[in-house]
C-alpha positions as CSV (number, residue, x, y, z in Angstrom):
1,M,0.0,0.0,0.0
2,R,1.4,3.4,-1.0
3,V,0.5,6.2,1.5
4,L,1.3,9.8,1.1
5,W,1.6,11.9,4.2
6,L,1.2,15.7,4.1
7,S,2.9,17.4,7.0
8,M,3.6,21.0,7.8
9,A,6.9,20.1,9.4
10,N,9.8,17.9,8.4
11,T,9.6,14.3,9.7
12,L,12.7,12.0,9.6
13,F,14.3,13.6,6.5
14,N,17.7,15.0,7.2
15,E,17.2,18.4,5.6
16,K,20.2,20.8,5.5
17,G,20.1,23.1,8.4
18,D,17.5,20.9,10.2
19,R,17.7,21.5,14.0
20,A,15.7,18.3,14.7
21,Y,13.6,20.3,17.1
22,N,13.0,18.4,20.3
23,G,13.5,15.0,18.6
24,K,11.3,16.0,15.7
25,G,8.0,15.4,17.4
26,W,5.2,12.9,17.3
27,I,4.7,12.7,13.5
28,A,8.4,11.7,13.1
29,S,8.0,9.2,15.9
30,L,5.0,7.7,14.2
31,Q,6.9,7.5,11.0
32,D,9.8,5.7,12.8
33,A,7.3,3.2,14.2
34,V,5.7,2.6,10.8
35,M,9.1,1.9,9.3
36,K,10.0,-0.5,12.1
37,Y,6.8,-2.4,12.5
38,A,4.7,-2.2,9.3
39,G,7.3,-4.1,7.1
40,D,6.5,-4.0,3.4
41,D,2.8,-3.4,4.1
42,I,3.2,0.4,3.8
43,Q,5.3,2.3,1.3
44,L,5.6,5.9,2.6
45,G,5.9,9.1,0.8
46,V,6.2,12.3,2.9
47,A,5.5,15.8,1.6
48,F,6.4,18.7,3.9
49,L,6.9,22.4,3.8
50,S,10.6,23.4,3.5
51,K,12.7,26.4,2.9
52,E,13.8,24.8,-0.4
53,A,12.0,22.8,-3.0
54,A,13.6,19.6,-4.1
55,G,12.8,16.0,-4.8
56,P,11.7,13.5,-5.0
57,L,14.5,12.3,-2.6
58,Q,14.7,8.8,-1.3
59,Q,16.0,8.1,2.2
60,D,15.6,4.9,4.2
61,N,13.1,3.6,1.7
62,V,10.9,6.6,2.1
63,M,10.2,9.1,-0.7
64,Y,10.4,12.7,0.5
65,Y,8.9,15.7,-1.3
66,P,10.0,19.1,0.2
67,I,7.6,21.8,-0.8
68,R,8.9,25.4,-0.9
69,K,7.1,27.6,1.6
70,Q,5.2,30.5,0.1
71,A,5.4,32.5,3.3
72,P,6.8,36.0,2.5
73,E,9.8,37.5,4.2
74,G,11.2,40.9,5.0
75,I,9.2,43.9,3.7
76,R,6.8,41.5,1.9
77,K,6.0,39.8,5.2
78,L,5.4,43.2,7.0
79,F,3.1,44.2,4.2
80,A,1.2,40.9,4.4
81,N,0.9,41.2,8.2
82,W,-0.7,44.6,7.8
83,T,-2.9,43.9,4.8
84,G,-3.8,40.3,5.4
85,G,-3.7,39.8,1.7
86,H,-1.2,36.9,1.5
87,T,-2.5,33.4,0.9
88,E,-0.6,30.2,0.5
89,D,-1.9,27.7,-2.1
90,Y,0.0,24.4,-2.4
91,T,-2.6,22.7,-4.7
92,S,-0.3,22.5,-7.7
93,D,2.6,21.1,-5.6
94,I,0.4,18.4,-4.1
95,S,-1.1,17.5,-7.5
96,R,2.4,17.1,-8.9
97,I,3.5,14.9,-6.0
98,I,0.5,12.7,-6.4
99,R,1.3,12.2,-10.0
100,D,4.8,11.2,-9.2
101,F,4.2,9.0,-6.1
102,R,0.8,7.6,-7.2
103,P,-0.5,6.9,-3.7
104,D,-3.4,4.7,-2.8
105,L,-4.3,6.9,0.1
106,M,-3.4,10.3,1.5
107,Q,-3.0,11.3,5.2
108,I,-3.2,14.9,6.1
109,F,-1.7,15.9,9.5
110,G,-3.9,18.6,11.0
111,C,-7.2,20.0,9.7
112,E,-5.7,23.5,10.5
113,S,-2.7,22.7,8.3
114,K,-2.0,24.9,5.2
115,L,-1.8,21.6,3.3
116,A,-5.2,20.4,4.5
117,S,-7.0,22.1,1.5
118,A,-5.7,19.1,-0.5
119,I,-8.7,17.3,0.7
120,L,-10.8,19.8,-1.3
121,S,-8.8,19.7,-4.5
122,C,-7.5,16.1,-4.7
123,R,-10.7,14.2,-4.4
124,E,-9.6,11.3,-6.6
125,I,-7.4,10.0,-3.8
126,P,-9.0,8.6,-0.6
127,S,-7.9,10.9,2.2
128,V,-7.9,11.0,6.0
129,I,-7.3,14.0,8.2
130,H,-5.3,13.2,11.3
131,I,-6.4,15.7,14.0
132,Q,-3.8,17.7,15.8
133,G,-5.7,20.7,17.2
134,I,-8.9,22.3,16.0
135,L,-8.6,26.1,15.5
136,T,-12.3,26.7,15.6
137,E,-12.4,25.2,19.1
138,Y,-9.1,26.9,20.2
139,I,-10.2,30.5,19.3
140,P,-12.6,31.1,22.2
141,H,-9.8,30.1,24.6
142,F,-6.9,31.9,22.9
143,F,-6.8,34.6,25.5
144,P,-7.2,33.6,29.1
145,P,-10.3,34.9,31.0
146,G,-10.0,38.5,31.7
147,T,-7.2,38.9,29.1
148,G,-7.6,40.3,25.6
149,R,-5.7,41.8,22.7
150,K,-4.7,45.0,24.5
151,D,-2.9,43.0,27.1
152,M,-0.5,41.6,24.5
153,V,1.1,45.1,24.2
154,T,3.8,45.9,26.8
155,G,7.0,47.9,26.6
156,K,8.8,44.7,25.7
157,T,6.4,43.5,23.1
158,F,5.3,46.9,21.6
159,F,7.6,46.7,18.5
160,N,6.6,43.2,17.6
161,E,2.9,43.6,18.3
162,V,2.3,47.2,17.1
163,I,4.9,48.1,14.6
164,L,5.6,44.6,12.9
165,N,2.0,43.4,13.7
166,N,3.6,40.0,14.1
167,G,2.8,39.0,17.6
168,Y,-0.1,37.3,19.4
169,R,-2.8,39.6,18.1
170,H,-1.7,38.7,14.6
171,L,-1.6,35.0,15.5
172,F,-5.2,35.3,16.8
173,R,-6.2,36.8,13.5
174,D,-4.3,34.1,11.6
175,Y,-6.2,31.4,13.6
176,T,-9.5,33.1,12.8
177,V,-8.7,33.2,9.0
178,R,-7.5,29.6,8.9
179,A,-10.4,28.4,10.9
180,V,-12.7,29.2,7.9
181,T,-10.7,26.8,5.6
182,E,-10.5,24.3,8.4
183,K,-14.3,24.0,8.6
184,K,-14.5,23.5,4.9
185,C,-11.9,20.7,5.1
186,L,-13.7,19.0,8.0
187,E,-17.0,19.2,6.1
188,A,-15.4,17.6,3.0
189,A,-13.6,14.9,5.0
190,G,-14.8,11.3,4.6
191,Y,-12.4,10.0,7.2
192,I,-10.8,11.4,10.4
193,M,-8.2,10.0,12.8
194,G,-7.9,11.2,16.4
195,R,-7.0,10.1,19.9
196,T,-9.3,11.8,22.4
197,E,-13.0,11.9,23.2
198,W,-12.7,15.7,22.8
199,D,-11.4,15.6,19.2
200,K,-14.0,13.0,18.3
201,D,-16.8,15.1,19.7
202,S,-15.4,18.3,18.3
203,T,-15.0,17.1,14.8
204,G,-18.4,15.7,14.9
205,K,-19.8,19.2,15.1
206,Y,-18.4,20.0,11.6
207,S,-18.1,16.6,9.9
208,K,-20.0,13.4,9.2
209,A,-16.7,11.6,8.6
210,R,-16.0,8.2,9.9
211,Y,-13.7,8.4,12.9
212,F,-10.7,6.2,13.6
213,H,-8.9,6.1,17.0
214,V,-5.2,6.0,16.5
215,D,-3.0,6.8,19.5
216,E,0.2,9.0,19.6
217,V,3.7,7.7,19.4
218,L,6.1,9.4,21.8
219,R,9.8,10.2,21.3
220,E,12.3,7.3,21.7
221,D,13.9,8.5,25.0
222,F,10.6,8.3,26.8
223,Y,10.2,4.6,25.9
224,S,13.7,3.8,27.1
225,M,13.1,5.7,30.4
226,A,9.5,4.5,30.9
227,G,8.6,4.1,34.6
228,K,12.0,5.3,35.7
229,Y,10.8,8.3,37.6
230,G,11.3,8.0,41.4
231,S,8.7,9.5,43.7
232,G,11.0,10.4,46.7
233,H,12.0,13.8,45.3
234,S,10.9,16.0,48.2
235,N,12.8,15.7,51.4
236,S,11.3,18.9,52.9
237,E,7.8,19.6,54.0
238,K,7.9,23.2,52.6
239,K,10.1,22.7,49.5
240,I,8.3,21.9,46.2
241,H,9.8,21.3,42.8
242,L,7.3,21.5,39.9
243,I,7.8,21.4,36.2
244,S,5.7,22.3,33.1
245,T,6.3,22.0,29.4
246,I,4.3,24.5,27.4
247,S,4.7,26.7,24.4
248,P,4.7,30.5,24.5
249,A,1.1,31.0,23.5
250,P,-1.5,32.8,25.6
251,Y,-3.8,29.8,26.0
252,K,-1.1,27.6,27.4
253,G,-1.6,28.9,30.9
254,L,1.5,30.8,31.9
255,D,-0.8,33.2,33.8
256,L,-2.0,30.2,35.9
257,I,1.5,29.2,36.7
258,L,2.3,32.7,37.9
259,R,-0.9,33.0,40.0
260,T,-0.4,29.5,41.5
261,A,3.2,30.1,42.3
262,G,2.2,33.3,44.1
263,L,-0.4,31.4,46.2
264,L,2.2,28.7,47.1
265,K,4.7,31.3,48.2
266,G,2.0,33.1,50.2
267,S,1.3,29.8,51.9
268,G,4.9,29.5,53.1
269,Y,6.2,27.1,50.5
270,D,9.7,27.4,48.9
271,V,8.8,26.7,45.2
272,T,11.0,25.8,42.3
273,W,8.9,25.7,39.1
274,D,10.7,24.9,35.9
275,V,9.0,26.0,32.7
276,I,10.3,24.2,29.6
277,G,9.5,25.7,26.1
278,I,9.6,29.4,27.1
279,S,12.8,31.3,27.3
280,S,13.5,33.9,30.0
281,E,13.5,36.6,27.4
282,A,10.1,35.7,25.8
283,G,7.6,38.4,25.5
284,I,4.8,36.2,26.9
285,R,6.6,36.4,30.3
286,D,6.5,40.2,30.3
287,I,2.8,40.1,29.2
288,F,1.6,37.9,32.1
289,E,3.9,39.3,34.7
290,K,2.4,42.7,33.9
291,K,-1.2,41.3,33.8
292,T,-0.9,39.3,37.1
293,G,1.4,41.7,38.9
294,I,3.5,38.6,39.9
295,C,7.2,38.4,39.2
296,A,8.3,35.0,38.0
297,S,11.8,35.0,39.5
298,E,10.6,36.2,42.9
299,N,8.2,33.2,43.1
300,G,10.6,30.4,42.1
301,I,9.7,30.2,38.4
302,R,12.6,29.4,36.1
303,F,12.3,29.6,32.3
304,L,14.6,27.0,30.7
305,G,13.7,27.4,27.1
306,V,13.6,24.5,24.6
307,L,15.5,21.4,25.7
308,D,16.5,18.4,23.6
309,T,14.9,15.1,24.7
310,K,17.7,14.0,27.0
311,G,17.7,17.3,28.7
312,L,13.9,17.3,29.0
313,V,13.9,13.8,30.5
314,K,16.5,14.8,33.1
315,A,14.6,18.0,34.0
316,L,11.4,16.0,34.4
317,T,12.9,13.3,36.5
318,D,14.6,15.9,38.7
319,A,11.2,17.4,39.5
320,E,8.5,16.2,41.9
321,I,5.2,16.9,40.1
322,Y,4.3,17.7,36.5
323,V,1.8,20.5,36.1
324,H,-0.1,21.2,32.9
325,P,-1.9,24.6,33.1
326,S,-3.4,25.0,29.6
327,Y,-6.9,26.4,28.8
328,I,-7.4,24.2,25.7
329,E,-5.7,21.1,24.4
330,N,-6.3,18.0,22.3
331,S,-3.8,15.5,23.5
332,P,-0.7,17.3,24.8
333,N,2.3,14.9,24.4
334,S,4.0,16.7,27.3
335,V,1.4,15.2,29.6
336,C,1.8,11.8,28.0
337,E,5.6,11.9,28.3
338,A,5.4,12.8,32.0
339,Q,3.0,9.9,32.5
340,M,5.2,7.6,30.6
341,L,8.1,8.3,33.0
342,G,5.7,7.6,35.9
343,M,5.4,11.2,37.1
344,P,2.4,12.3,39.1
345,V,0.5,14.7,36.8
346,I,-1.8,17.6,37.6
347,A,-3.6,18.9,34.6
348,T,-6.4,21.4,33.9
349,D,-9.7,20.0,32.6
350,A,-9.0,21.4,29.1
351,G,-10.1,19.7,25.8
352,G,-8.8,16.2,25.6
353,T,-6.8,16.0,28.8
354,S,-9.5,14.1,30.6
355,T,-9.1,11.3,28.1
356,L,-5.4,11.1,29.1
357,V,-5.7,11.8,32.8
358,H,-8.3,10.2,35.0
359,D,-8.8,12.1,38.2
360,G,-7.6,10.3,41.2
361,E,-6.4,7.3,39.2
362,D,-3.4,8.1,37.0
363,G,-3.3,11.8,37.6
364,V,-5.3,14.8,39.1
365,I,-7.7,17.0,37.1
366,V,-8.2,20.6,38.3
367,R,-10.5,23.4,37.0
368,C,-9.2,25.6,34.2
369,G,-7.8,28.9,35.3
370,D,-8.4,28.3,39.0
371,P,-5.1,28.9,40.9
372,G,-6.7,28.1,44.2
373,H,-7.8,24.7,43.0
374,M,-4.3,24.1,41.4
375,C,-2.5,25.2,44.6
376,E,-4.7,23.0,46.8
377,N,-3.9,19.9,44.8
378,I,-0.2,20.6,44.5
379,I,0.0,20.8,48.2
380,R,-2.1,17.6,48.6
381,L,0.2,15.6,46.3
382,H,3.3,17.1,47.8
383,S,2.2,16.1,51.3
384,D,1.2,12.5,50.4
385,L,4.1,10.4,49.2
386,S,2.0,7.2,48.9
387,L,-0.5,9.1,46.7
388,R,2.2,10.3,44.4
389,E,3.6,6.8,44.2
390,R,0.3,5.2,43.4
391,I,-0.7,7.8,40.8
392,G,2.8,7.7,39.2
393,R,2.7,3.9,38.9
394,A,-0.8,4.0,37.4
395,A,0.2,6.8,35.0
396,A,3.2,4.7,33.7
397,S,1.0,1.7,33.2
398,A,-1.7,3.6,31.3
399,A,0.8,5.5,29.2
400,S,2.8,2.3,28.3
401,E,-0.4,0.7,27.0
402,R,-1.7,3.7,25.3
403,H,1.5,4.5,23.5
404,D,2.6,1.0,22.6
405,R,4.1,1.4,19.1
406,R,3.2,-2.0,17.7
407,K,-0.4,-1.5,18.7
408,I,-0.5,2.0,17.2
409,V,0.9,0.8,13.9
410,E,-1.8,-1.9,13.9
411,E,-4.4,0.7,14.5
412,L,-3.1,2.7,11.6
413,K,-3.0,-0.3,9.3
414,K,-6.6,-1.2,10.2
415,A,-7.7,2.3,9.5
416,Y,-6.0,2.4,6.1
417,S,-7.5,-1.0,5.2
418,S,-11.0,0.1,6.1
419,I,-10.7,3.4,4.2
420,L,-9.4,1.7,1.0
421,T,-12.1,-1.0,1.2
422,E,-14.9,1.5,1.6
423,S,-13.4,3.6,-1.2
424,G,-13.6,0.5,-3.5
425,Q,-9.8,-0.1,-3.5
426,H,-7.8,-2.9,-2.0
427,G,-6.9,-3.1,1.7
428,L,-3.9,-4.6,3.3
């Protein structure tokens, strides 16, 4: 079976200048699992956006098709940001790739992707959308409660937000524009893959597509370190070491981290709270320190930026509790990775997190945007070693089963076979 993947980001192709960001992420991890466990059943082609157009290029028995990004740069980008007139259309590129690779089936990663419109223009190929996030559902939660566009402008962010028009206000507008195409793609989709009850229910609002459950493959280091977290990290009643992995977007909950850290300090706790994925110089820090009136450094918050997988695993296993503060999610792999290690996890009840974390069993669920509830549960877990150990063991067991690579490849193959059979083509 010949399957063409459409991905916004590079997967396992060794592109010149590629930084292999954080181990390349879950799509690359899925590709690695397919290459290991699918044998000759699946012949992959991967098309992805790149700074350079080339190809087709074969590497490790996979055909890669880099598609040159159409995003403007320099003055053209500034003009596009202010006018909103720039659009990216990759229809001709994808049609050319289809003619060359001749796939039996096409898999599109992300209904919000700029490549997702292929489902509208390339109807001759059976296609499935693999859900990542859903912009239409994210938009209402983009700014935390009580926060809006005006709060994104501070002394530190003024140039980017107001002069370049290239900050979070622009990103919000971009989400809103792309959500229109996203809805059209979901309406046109005959098949959808996802992994949480939230994405199943959410896509059902816009699509009558058949839904396939296919879980997420994690990065290799988390399999080799599965269950290796030890729970005895706190030797002091009043010292707490927390960690979160989030991106610098308003809806990821940095404001909740600041407010919760402030409450913990006010309750007499000596807190170290490592935030991975945000640098100490990021504008989002300035935005929410100003909004909350809470200084991160004075409340034990350390911004460690982006870490490679080995550095991330070490940072996680050095901490006591993983905290996920987001206002909206589908299936955050940062939560899954912490669970895989056997960490006790506290996560907000946002989107699909309740599919991953079952309150009181393999983690703790708290109310979105509620620092008091978050603080209360951090103290509860910190004070109860046996509870942390029980939740951590259950998390490792659940994650190990959920992210089993052989199982996931079988799920994928069954989905492919069903799609081809229903489309009148051969299955596996």
